[in-house]
C-alpha positions as CSV (number, residue, x, y, z in Angstrom):
1,M,-20.2,-27.7,-28.9
2,E,-20.7,-25.7,-32.1
3,Y,-18.2,-23.1,-30.7
4,E,-15.7,-25.8,-29.9
5,N,-16.0,-27.3,-33.4
6,R,-14.8,-24.1,-35.0
7,M,-11.7,-24.1,-32.8
8,E,-8.6,-25.7,-34.3
9,Q,-5.6,-27.2,-32.5
10,H,-2.3,-25.9,-33.8
11,Y,-0.1,-27.7,-31.3
12,A,0.5,-31.3,-30.4
13,V,3.1,-33.3,-28.5
14,S,5.8,-35.5,-30.1
15,K,6.7,-39.0,-28.9
16,S,9.5,-37.4,-26.9
17,G,7.0,-35.1,-25.1
18,V,8.0,-31.9,-26.9
19,L,5.3,-29.4,-27.8
20,V,5.3,-28.8,-31.5
21,H,3.4,-26.4,-33.8
22,I,1.8,-27.7,-37.0
23,N,4.1,-25.5,-39.1
24,E,7.1,-27.4,-37.6
25,A,5.5,-30.8,-37.7
26,H,3.9,-30.9,-41.1
27,D,6.9,-32.4,-43.0
28,S,8.0,-34.7,-40.2
29,K,7.0,-38.4,-40.2
30,E,7.1,-38.4,-36.4
31,D,3.7,-39.1,-34.8
32,C,2.1,-36.4,-32.7
33,F,-0.4,-36.7,-30.0
34,C,-3.1,-34.5,-28.3
35,P,-1.7,-32.7,-25.2
36,H,-4.9,-33.6,-23.3
37,C,-6.2,-37.0,-24.3
38,G,-3.1,-38.5,-25.9
39,C,-4.9,-39.5,-29.1
40,R,-2.8,-39.8,-32.2
41,M,-3.2,-36.6,-34.3
42,L,-3.6,-36.1,-38.0
43,K,-1.8,-33.2,-39.7
44,R,-4.2,-31.2,-41.8
45,C,-2.1,-29.3,-44.2
46,G,-4.4,-28.4,-47.1
47,N,-4.6,-25.4,-49.3
48,I,-8.0,-24.1,-48.1
49,R,-8.1,-24.1,-44.3
50,A,-5.2,-23.1,-42.0
51,W,-3.0,-26.0,-41.1
52,H,-4.0,-27.7,-37.9
53,F,-4.0,-31.0,-36.0
54,A,-7.1,-33.2,-35.8
55,H,-7.8,-36.3,-33.7
56,D,-7.3,-39.4,-35.8
57,Y,-10.7,-41.1,-35.4
58,R,-9.2,-44.5,-36.1
59,Y,-7.4,-44.4,-32.8
60,E,-10.1,-42.7,-30.8
61,N,-11.5,-44.3,-27.6
62,E,-14.1,-43.1,-25.1
63,V,-11.6,-40.8,-23.5
64,N,-10.6,-39.2,-26.8
65,K,-14.2,-38.7,-27.8
66,E,-14.7,-36.5,-24.7
67,C,-11.7,-34.3,-25.5
68,S,-12.9,-30.7,-26.1
69,Y,-11.2,-27.6,-27.3
70,E,-11.2,-26.3,-23.7
71,S,-9.6,-29.4,-22.4
72,Y,-6.9,-29.2,-25.2
73,L,-6.3,-25.5,-24.4
74,H,-5.8,-26.2,-20.7
75,A,-3.3,-28.9,-21.4
76,F,-1.5,-26.9,-24.1
77,A,-1.3,-23.9,-21.8
78,K,0.4,-26.0,-19.1
79,L,3.0,-27.4,-21.4
80,R,3.6,-24.0,-23.1
81,L,4.1,-22.3,-19.8
82,K,6.4,-25.1,-18.6
83,Q,8.4,-24.7,-21.8
84,W,8.5,-20.9,-21.3
85,F,9.8,-21.3,-17.8
86,E,12.5,-23.8,-18.7
87,D,13.7,-21.9,-21.8
88,S,13.6,-18.3,-20.4
89,K,16.7,-16.7,-18.8
90,S,14.4,-14.3,-16.9
91,I,10.7,-14.0,-16.1
92,I,9.8,-10.6,-14.8
93,L,6.9,-10.2,-12.3
94,H,5.4,-6.8,-11.6
95,F,3.7,-6.3,-8.2
96,Q,2.5,-3.5,-5.9
97,Q,4.7,-2.8,-2.8
98,S,3.4,-0.8,0.1
99,M,5.8,1.9,1.3
100,A,4.9,3.3,4.7
101,C,6.2,6.2,6.9
102,K,8.4,4.9,9.6
103,Y,6.1,6.5,12.2
104,A,2.8,5.2,10.7
105,T,2.2,2.3,13.2
106,N,2.1,4.5,16.3
107,C,1.2,7.9,14.7
108,I,-1.2,9.9,16.9
109,W,-2.1,12.3,14.1
110,K,-3.7,9.7,11.8
111,E,-7.5,10.1,11.4
112,S,-9.9,7.4,10.4
113,G,-9.4,6.4,6.8
114,D,-6.0,8.0,6.6
115,E,-3.2,5.8,5.3
116,C,0.4,7.0,5.8
117,S,1.6,4.8,3.0
118,K,1.6,4.5,-0.8
119,L,1.7,1.7,-3.4
120,V,4.7,1.7,-5.7
121,E,5.3,-0.8,-8.6
122,K,8.2,-3.2,-8.0
123,T,9.7,-5.8,-10.3
124,V,11.4,-9.1,-9.6
125,D,13.1,-11.7,-11.8
126,L,11.5,-15.0,-10.8
127,K,14.3,-17.0,-12.4
128,K,16.7,-15.6,-9.8
129,F,14.7,-17.4,-7.1
130,L,12.9,-20.3,-8.9
131,N,14.6,-22.9,-11.0
132,L,12.3,-25.9,-11.3
133,C,8.9,-26.4,-12.9
134,R,6.7,-29.4,-12.3
135,L,3.4,-30.3,-13.9
136,E,0.3,-31.4,-11.9
137,E,2.3,-31.2,-8.6
138,T,0.6,-32.0,-5.3
139,V,1.0,-29.3,-2.8
140,H,0.6,-29.9,1.0
141,V,-0.8,-27.2,3.2
142,D,-1.1,-28.2,6.9
143,D,-3.3,-31.3,6.9
144,D,-4.7,-30.6,3.5
145,R,-3.4,-31.0,-0.1
146,F,-4.3,-30.0,-3.6
147,R,-2.9,-30.3,-7.1
148,A,-1.4,-27.3,-8.9
149,D,-1.4,-27.0,-12.7
150,L,2.2,-26.0,-12.5
151,L,4.6,-25.5,-9.6
152,W,7.5,-23.1,-10.0
153,S,9.8,-23.8,-7.2
154,N,13.3,-23.9,-5.7
155,P,14.0,-27.1,-3.8
156,D,16.4,-25.3,-1.5
157,N,13.9,-22.6,-0.5
158,S,10.2,-23.6,-0.8
159,K,8.9,-20.4,0.7
160,N,9.4,-18.7,-2.7
161,D,7.3,-21.4,-4.5
162,I,4.6,-20.1,-6.9
163,L,1.6,-22.1,-8.0
164,I,0.4,-21.5,-11.6
165,E,-3.2,-22.1,-12.3
166,I,-4.8,-22.0,-15.8
167,K,-8.4,-20.7,-16.0
168,V,-10.2,-21.8,-19.2
169,T,-13.7,-22.4,-17.8
170,H,-13.1,-22.8,-14.1
171,E,-11.2,-20.4,-11.8
172,C,-8.9,-21.3,-9.0
173,T,-10.7,-23.1,-6.2
174,Q,-11.5,-21.3,-3.0
175,K,-9.4,-23.8,-1.1
176,K,-6.4,-22.8,-3.1
177,K,-7.1,-19.1,-2.7
178,E,-7.3,-19.4,1.1
179,S,-4.2,-21.6,1.4
180,H,-1.9,-18.6,1.7
181,K,0.3,-20.1,-1.1
182,R,1.4,-17.7,-3.8
183,I,-0.7,-18.3,-6.8
184,I,-0.8,-16.7,-10.3
185,E,-3.9,-17.5,-12.2
186,F,-3.8,-17.0,-16.0
187,E,-7.2,-16.8,-17.8
188,V,-7.0,-18.0,-21.4
189,H,-9.6,-18.5,-24.2
190,S,-7.3,-19.2,-27.1
191,E,-3.8,-20.2,-28.1
192,E,-3.1,-16.6,-28.8
193,D,-3.9,-15.8,-25.2
194,V,-1.2,-18.3,-24.1
195,E,1.3,-16.9,-26.5
196,N,0.6,-13.4,-25.2
197,I,1.5,-14.6,-21.7
198,V,4.9,-15.9,-22.7
199,A,5.6,-12.8,-24.7
200,N,5.2,-10.4,-21.9
201,D,6.1,-9.7,-18.3
202,I,3.7,-11.0,-15.6
203,Q,1.5,-8.2,-14.3
204,E,-1.9,-8.4,-12.5
205,G,-4.8,-7.4,-14.6
206,D,-8.2,-8.5,-16.0
207,T,-6.8,-11.9,-17.1
208,V,-4.0,-12.3,-14.6
209,R,-4.8,-12.6,-10.9
210,F,-2.5,-12.9,-7.9
211,Y,-3.5,-14.8,-4.7
212,G,-1.4,-15.0,-1.5
213,F,1.1,-12.3,-2.6
214,S,1.4,-10.2,0.5
215,P,4.8,-8.4,0.3
216,K,5.9,-7.1,3.7
217,E,5.3,-3.3,4.0
218,I,8.6,-1.4,3.7
219,V,9.5,1.7,5.6
220,D,10.2,4.7,3.4
221,E,12.6,7.0,5.2
222,A,12.2,9.6,2.5
223,M,8.4,9.7,2.6
224,Q,7.1,13.3,3.0
225,A,5.2,14.2,6.1
226,R,1.4,14.0,5.7
227,Y,0.4,16.6,8.4
228,S,1.7,20.1,9.0
229,L,1.7,21.0,12.7
230,S,2.1,24.0,14.9
231,K,3.8,24.0,18.3
232,F,3.6,26.2,21.4
233,I,6.9,26.2,23.3
234,Y,7.4,27.5,26.8
235,Y,11.1,28.0,27.5
236,R,12.9,27.9,30.8
237,T,13.8,31.6,30.3
238,G,10.1,32.4,30.7
239,K,9.6,33.3,27.1
240,A,7.0,31.5,24.9
241,F,6.4,31.0,21.2
242,A,3.3,29.7,19.4
243,R,4.3,29.7,15.7
244,S,6.9,27.0,15.7
245,A,6.3,25.0,12.5
246,C,6.9,21.2,12.5
247,D,5.2,18.1,11.0
248,C,4.1,14.7,12.0
249,K,7.6,13.3,11.6
250,T,9.6,16.0,13.4
251,F,7.3,17.1,16.2
252,R,9.1,14.9,18.7
253,N,12.3,16.7,18.1
254,R,12.2,18.6,21.5
255,R,13.9,21.9,22.1
256,R,16.8,21.6,24.6
257,C,15.7,24.6,26.6
258,S,11.9,24.0,26.6
259,L,9.9,23.2,29.7
260,L,6.6,22.5,27.8
261,E,5.7,21.8,24.2
262,V,2.1,21.7,22.9
263,T,1.5,20.5,19.3
264,I,-1.7,20.7,17.2
265,K,-2.6,20.3,13.5
266,D,-2.3,23.3,11.3
267,S,-5.8,22.6,10.1
268,N,-7.0,23.9,13.5
269,M,-5.3,27.3,12.9
270,S,-6.8,30.3,11.3
271,P,-4.4,32.7,9.5
272,G,-4.7,35.7,11.7
273,V,-3.2,36.5,15.1
274,Y,-6.5,36.7,16.8
275,S,-9.1,36.5,14.0
276,E,-11.1,33.3,14.1
277,R,-13.6,31.5,12.0
278,Q,-17.1,32.2,13.3
279,G,-19.1,29.3,14.4
280,S,-16.2,26.8,14.4
281,P,-14.7,26.2,17.9
282,E,-12.2,23.8,16.3
283,V,-10.5,26.5,14.3
284,F,-8.8,29.3,16.3
285,S,-6.0,31.9,16.1
286,F,-2.4,31.7,17.1
287,G,-3.2,34.2,19.8
288,R,-5.7,31.9,21.5
289,F,-3.3,29.0,21.1
290,Y,-0.6,31.1,22.7
291,N,-2.8,31.9,25.7
292,W,-3.8,28.2,26.0
293,G,-0.2,27.3,26.1
294,L,0.6,29.8,28.8
295,A,-2.3,28.6,30.9
296,L,-1.3,24.9,30.5
297,A,2.3,25.7,31.3
298,R,1.2,27.3,34.6
299,S,-1.0,24.3,35.4
300,K,2.0,22.0,34.9
301,G,4.0,23.9,37.5
302,C,5.9,26.4,35.4
303,D,6.4,29.8,37.0
304,V,4.7,31.6,34.1
305,R,5.0,35.4,34.1
306,N,3.6,36.8,30.9
307,C,1.8,40.0,30.1
308,Y,-1.0,38.1,28.4
309,L,-2.0,36.5,31.7
310,C,-1.5,39.8,33.7
311,S,-4.6,41.7,34.9
312,H,-2.9,44.9,33.6
313,H,-2.7,43.8,30.0
314,H,-4.9,45.1,27.2
315,Y,-4.9,43.8,23.6
316,D,-6.0,46.2,20.8
317,Y,-7.7,43.9,18.2
318,D,-7.9,46.7,15.6
319,E,-4.2,47.6,15.9
320,E,-3.2,44.0,16.8
321,K,-1.1,45.5,19.6
322,L,-0.5,44.6,23.2
323,T,-0.5,47.4,25.7
324,C,-0.2,47.7,29.5
325,D,-2.5,49.8,31.6
326,L,0.4,50.9,33.8
327,K,2.3,52.3,30.8
328,P,-0.3,52.8,28.0
329,D,2.0,54.9,25.8
330,E,4.9,52.6,25.8
331,P,5.3,49.5,23.6
332,C,4.7,46.3,25.5
333,E,6.3,42.9,25.0
334,A,4.8,39.7,26.5
335,S,8.1,38.9,28.2
336,H,8.2,42.2,30.1
337,A,6.2,40.5,32.9
338,I,9.2,38.3,33.7
339,S,10.9,41.2,35.5
340,C,7.9,43.3,36.3
341,S,7.3,43.8,40.0
342,R,3.7,44.7,39.5
343,Y,2.7,41.6,37.6
344,V,-0.7,40.2,38.8
345,L,-2.2,37.0,37.4
346,E,-5.7,37.5,36.0
347,E,-7.2,34.4,37.5
348,D,-10.5,34.3,35.5
349,F,-8.6,34.7,32.2
350,Y,-6.2,31.9,33.2
351,H,-8.9,29.5,34.2
352,K,-11.0,30.3,31.1
353,N,-8.1,29.5,28.8
354,L,-7.3,26.3,30.7
355,E,-10.9,25.2,30.5
356,D,-11.1,26.0,26.7
357,F,-8.0,24.0,26.0
358,T,-9.3,21.1,28.0
359,K,-12.5,21.1,26.0
360,F,-10.6,21.3,22.7
361,S,-8.2,18.5,23.6
362,Q,-11.2,16.2,24.3
363,N,-12.2,16.3,20.6
364,N,-9.0,17.0,18.8
365,I,-5.6,15.4,18.6
366,V,-3.1,17.2,20.8
367,D,0.4,16.3,21.9
368,V,1.5,17.8,25.3
369,W,5.0,17.3,26.4
370,P,6.2,18.6,29.8
371,K,9.9,18.3,30.5
372,T,10.5,16.0,33.5
């Protein structure tokens, strides 16, 4: 109570219900009353202490005697925020809006903990949607009801209603928080805190809390892809390619002439053609990815004829060069096997690559698309 006694009331309510400051009321003969208990107030306008209102003890009753500074502050804040709402042409609310990739819901590349979305700050002028403010309004929710300190509403569209709660000593009840109604709770400890509210935009922070604000996630068409991918493509011409760059947003853009497409994350790829990270079966070269793709294409029914699957092929890892045992002195291209009459599938090599790919796909995200 000692703390309360040091607090002074600088606002009161006129007979007409208007909130007035002591600086405006000191030379008026109109009676003023406490915003909380309704007791007639004295105007203390001396030369020593700051001007303020005080309860007139001659008119006090048992209710007036229980009026504390906290009770006054709560009542004053409600009236001041109502006045602010009714006098303001605009009241700006800042909130966080989730922007998500258009493919986020069904994205196969997302890993645990990954979020293909971002929070951006949005603003809205509440006065464009809300035009009425009521004090101590009863709000009905299903079979329950509770009283709001203030209700900012639009009678023509109640779904935009916002409940205003003033926290001086007690925060918003759990029942209100769980009602799914939009609630803004302002925490105040002085008249200056209230004036600070009306002088600024509304933004969630230490003394301003939002409940029930769940703006619908918006699709961001321009959001950059999160994952870089590599694709193996087997074409109907018999040629194959394993360095086709794409990403998690474009990998479903199929090639018109492809018979099979296999896509994996770039994080699984090592930079060399055949060099690989020792001890990490999850990281491999483009060369191995290429061989896996060939083996998978053959397993899917494609008539694969490629020098890398031929028993006559030899790869020089030092020179990073493919050679053929039949023509060791001539340059060799993988596609030569398409027209080679002496092409022979190396069965063990084919099955080994198919087995390796199957093991890899059991523990890693892989997209396999065969043309049907």
